[in-house]
C-alpha positions in Angstrom: 31.6 -7.7 20.6 33.0 -6.3 17.4 33.7 -2.7 16.6 31.1 -3.0 13.8 28.4 -4.1 16.2 29.3 -1.3 18.7 29.2 1.4 16.0 25.9 0.1 14.6 24.4 0.7 18.0 25.9 4.2 18.4 25.9 5.5 14.8 23.4 6.2 12.1 22.9 3.4 9.6 25.0 3.7 6.4 24.6 2.4 2.9 26.6 -0.7 2.0 29.0 1.3 -0.2 29.9 3.3 2.9 30.8 0.2 4.9 34.6 0.8 4.9 34.2 4.4 5.9 31.9 3.3 8.7 34.6 1.1 10.2 37.1 4.0 10.1 34.8 6.2 12.1 36.0 7.4 15.5 35.6 4.9 18.3 33.7 6.1 21.4 36.1 6.7 24.2 34.3 4.3 26.5 34.8 1.4 24.2 38.6 1.7 23.7 40.8 -0.8 25.5 42.1 0.4 28.8 45.7 0.1 27.5 45.0 2.5 24.6 47.7 5.0 24.1 47.0 8.7 25.0 48.4 12.0 23.9 47.3 15.2 25.6 48.0 18.7 24.1 47.3 21.5 26.5 46.5 25.1 25.5 48.1 27.7 27.7 44.9 29.8 27.6 41.3 28.7 27.5 40.0 28.2 24.0 36.9 30.1 22.9 33.8 28.2 22.2 34.3 28.7 18.5 38.0 27.6 18.7 37.1 24.5 20.7 34.3 23.5 18.3 36.4 24.1 15.1 39.4 22.3 16.6 37.2 19.4 17.6 35.8 19.2 14.1 39.2 19.3 12.5 40.5 16.7 15.0 37.7 14.3 14.0 38.5 14.8 10.3 42.1 14.1 11.0 41.5 11.0 13.2 39.1 9.5 10.6 41.9 9.4 8.1 44.9 8.8 10.4 46.9 5.7 9.5 50.0 3.8 10.4 51.6 2.0 7.5 48.3 2.4 5.5 46.2 0.8 8.2 43.5 3.0 9.8 44.0 3.5 13.5 41.2 2.9 15.9 41.0 6.3 17.6 39.1 8.6 19.8 39.6 12.3 20.4 38.1 15.2 22.2 38.6 18.8 23.3 38.1 18.9 27.0 37.6 21.9 29.3 38.2 24.3 26.4 41.9 23.6 27.0 43.0 20.0 26.3 43.1 18.2 22.9 43.1 14.5 23.9 43.8 11.7 21.4 43.7 8.0 22.0 44.6 5.0 19.9 43.7 1.4 20.6 47.0 -0.2 19.8 45.6 -3.7 20.3 44.0 -3.2 16.9 46.7 -1.2 15.0 49.8 0.4 16.6 50.7 4.0 16.0 54.1 4.2 14.2 56.7 6.9 14.2 55.4 8.3 11.0 51.8 8.3 12.3 52.9 10.1 15.4 54.8 12.6 13.2 51.5 13.2 11.4 49.7 13.9 14.7 52.4 16.3 15.7 52.2 18.1 12.3 48.4 18.3 12.7 48.7 19.9 16.1 51.3 22.3 14.8 48.9 23.3 12.1 46.2 23.9 14.7 48.6 26.0 16.7 49.3 28.2 13.7 45.7 28.4 12.4 44.2 29.4 15.8 47.3 31.2 17.2 47.4 28.9 20.3 50.2 27.0 21.9 49.6 23.2 22.4 53.1 21.8 22.4 54.7 23.6 25.4 55.5 20.9 27.9 56.7 23.5 30.4 53.2 24.8 30.9 51.2 23.3 33.8 47.5 23.5 34.5 45.9 23.2 37.8 42.5 23.7 39.4 42.3 26.9 41.5 40.6 27.3 44.9 37.5 28.7 43.0 37.4 25.6 40.7 38.8 27.3 37.6 41.6 25.9 35.4 44.7 28.0 35.4 48.1 27.6 33.7 51.6 28.5 34.8 55.1 27.8 33.8 56.5 24.7 35.5 59.2 26.7 37.3 56.5 29.0 38.8 54.9 26.3 41.0 57.3 27.0 43.9 56.3 30.7 43.8 52.6 29.9 43.7 53.1 27.6 46.7 54.9 30.4 48.7 52.1 32.9 47.7 49.4 30.5 48.9 47.8 30.2 45.5 48.4 26.4 45.5 49.2 23.8 48.1 50.0 20.1 48.1 46.3 19.2 47.7 45.9 21.3 44.6 44.8 19.2 41.6 47.1 19.4 38.6 46.6 17.9 35.2 49.2 15.2 34.5 49.4 15.4 30.7 52.1 12.7 30.7 49.7 9.8 31.3 50.3 7.2 28.7 47.2 5.0 28.7 43.4 5.4 28.8 43.4 3.7 32.2 45.9 6.2 33.6 44.0 9.0 32.0 40.8 8.0 33.8 42.6 7.6 37.2 45.7 9.8 37.2 45.1 12.7 34.8 43.8 15.0 37.5 45.9 14.3 40.6 47.0 16.0 43.8 50.2 17.8 43.2 51.7 15.9 46.2 51.1 12.7 44.3 52.4 13.9 41.0 55.7 14.3 39.3 55.1 18.1 39.5 55.9 17.9 43.3 59.6 18.2 42.7 59.1 21.7 41.4 57.5 23.0 44.5 
């Protein structure tokens, strides 16, 4: 099944002169290859509804124009849980290059500046609390949280280092005892 036929089922019909723009549209997450590459950018604090909506809109605009060596990337993106900006690229179609990844990083830096949020701090860890809320802490604080009884080895953490769509679906939310975070307890 071609991308064109998938999009025709999911999108509004376009005029013939918009055909090329149609092909560049975002690809629904579910239709991306399982080996699609993933980037996850985590906000330290929960985004407001307005921030999440505006960031998602800007993300979609960016992804529709994102290229690698002048070839449009087959992408998907989303803002999840008012905290995570998730970007995926189906590299079986066109691979992301160093320059295209730099463009993505620059886009995220602009979002950070515009909305006064932090998305590139890899030392921040998010986990699900005992009352099913998402909380963030510094990586080095995990041991203290364990001693205080706020987390345990069964606590779910978000593994933002997953590299593929398949891993995102199965290993993004994972028990801390099964995650690389375990060594910081």
